[in-house]
C-alpha positions, 0 to 999 in steps of 0.5 A, spaced: 830 887 462 835 887 469 832 884 475 833 890 479 830 895 473 824 890 474 824 891 482 824 898 480 818 898 476 815 894 481 816 899 486 813 904 482 807 901 480 806 899 488 806 907 490 802 909 484 797 905 487 798 907 494 798 915 492 791 913 487 788 910 493 789 916 498 788 921 493 782 917 490 776 922 493 780 929 492 781 927 485 774 925 484 774 917 483 773 916 491 765 914 492 765 916 500 767 923 503 771 919 509 776 914 507 773 908 504 775 901 505 776 900 498 782 906 499 785 902 505 785 896 501 788 900 495 794 902 500 795 895 503 796 893 497 800 897 494 804 898 500 805 890 499 807 890 492 811 896 493 815 892 498 815 886 494 819 890 489 824 893 494 826 886 495 826 884 488 831 890 487 835 889 493 836 882 492 838 883 484 843 888 488 846 883 493 845 876 490 846 870 496 853 867 495 853 860 492 855 855 497 859 849 496 855 842 496 854 839 503 859 833 501 
């Protein structure tokens, strides 16, 4: 599996966590009528995972150039 594919997979997982967290009450897995603290944590964690995936995919497409060793 290439690094860019792995990055896009991590993005997908993060987006799924965000969507499930936001839609927890309408789909019946939420415990409150309001947007609860668990949903807030889920959105933050999911967004963080997606951001990590974006960085992974971007770095796979744009590797850092190799700099010559200092002499």
